[in-house]
C-alpha positions in Angstrom: 0.2 -0.2 0.0 2.7 2.6 0.9 5.5 0.6 -1.3 5.5 3.0 -4.1 6.0 6.3 -2.0 8.2 4.5 0.3 10.7 3.7 -3.0 10.0 7.3 -4.5 11.6 8.8 -1.3 14.1 6.4 -1.3 15.2 7.2 -4.6 14.4 11.3 -4.0 16.5 11.2 -0.2 13.3 12.7 1.7 12.4 11.7 5.1 9.2 10.1 6.1 6.7 10.8 9.1 6.0 7.0 9.7 3.3 5.9 11.8 3.2 2.2 12.6 2.0 -0.1 15.6 5.0 -1.1 18.3 4.8 -4.4 19.7 7.7 -3.0 22.6 5.3 0.1 23.5 1.8 -2.1 22.4 0.7 1.1 20.8 0.7 3.6 17.6 4.2 5.8 17.5 5.1 8.6 15.1 8.8 8.8 14.1 10.7 11.0 11.9 12.7 8.6 9.8 14.6 8.1 6.8 13.9 5.4 4.1 16.5 2.7 3.4 15.6 -0.1 1.9 12.3 -2.5 0.9 12.8 -6.1 1.0 13.1 -9.5 2.9 15.6 -9.0 6.4 18.8 -10.0 6.6 18.4 -11.0 10.8 15.4 -12.6 10.6 14.7 -16.0 9.9 11.2 -14.9 8.2 11.9 -13.6 4.5 8.9 -11.5 3.9 9.6 -8.1 2.9 10.1 -5.3 5.1 10.2 -1.7 5.2 13.4 -0.8 6.7 14.2 2.8 8.1 16.6 5.1 9.5 14.6 6.3 12.9 15.7 9.6 14.4 13.5 10.0 17.1 14.6 6.7 18.7 15.1 6.9 22.3 16.9 3.4 22.4 20.6 2.5 21.8 19.1 1.3 17.9 18.3 3.7 15.5 17.1 1.0 12.6 13.6 -0.2 12.5 12.7 -3.0 10.1 8.9 -3.2 9.7 6.6 -5.8 7.6 3.5 -3.8 6.2 1.1 -5.3 8.5 2.9 -3.3 11.0 2.8 0.3 9.0 -0.5 2.5 9.6 1.0 5.2 7.4 4.0 7.0 5.6 4.0 10.4 4.9 6.9 11.8 2.5 8.3 15.0 3.9 9.7 18.0 2.0 13.1 17.5 4.1 15.7 15.6 2.2 18.3 13.3 4.4 22.2 12.6 3.2 23.0 8.5 3.9 26.3 9.6 5.2 24.0 10.4 8.5 23.6 6.8 9.1 25.3 4.8 6.6 28.4 3.1 8.1 28.8 -0.3 6.6 29.1 -1.3 3.1 26.1 -0.8 1.3 24.4 -3.7 -0.3 20.7 -2.9 -0.9 17.6 -4.6 -2.3 16.1 -1.5 -4.0 19.1 0.4 -6.7 19.2 3.9 -6.0 22.0 6.7 -7.4 23.2 7.7 -3.7 26.5 7.7 -4.8 29.1 5.8 -2.4 26.1 5.0 -0.1 24.6 3.1 -3.1 
């Protein structure tokens, strides 16, 4: 449902306002995020496609979110852009092809 606009935000390097159901908090949360990728989780035994995001508002040690579509309530593309250097500290190996220079 949100996949096309999410991938568009990846290509345009635009932040998103994400509303999702947090299992940890047992309720809905809204966060400012950078869309990182769409595809299966490399760390989960379930290989279903997920929305992978960098959570700027996270209050925990990890700023990455990896959410299946059923947890996503809304994704709003914001005008504000992000730069991949803010969070990409690993050799990129994305599912969604993009033109992010050395962060592609």
